[in-house]
C-alpha positions, 0 to 999 in steps of 0.5 A: 560760566556767565561773566558780568560787570557790576558797579557798587550797589548793583545786583545780580538776581538768581532765580526768584529769591536770591540776589547778590549785591556789590557792597564795596570794591577796595583794591583787588577785593570785592565785598558781596551782599547775598540775600537768599532764603534761610534754607539756601546754604551759602558758603565761601569756596574754601569753607565748602571744600572743608565741609565736603572733606570732613563729610567724606572723612566721616563716611569713610570712618577716618579722623585724620583730616584736621578740624576747621574752625569756622568761628561759630563759637 
């Protein structure tokens, strides 16, 4: 794992077409801005884990995993 220190308005570049900007630091929270092509999917870890669990349940034919509301309605 690469660990970097960044200040507000500084960026980290990943490859040729993804950059992560530090937008705001407030207490123990950091707001990030992610600039990536539309084909690149970007998720918070908990959302990604929920999607993986739902996909696994769907392929196993199970429906006992609760639905997660991603607020897309």
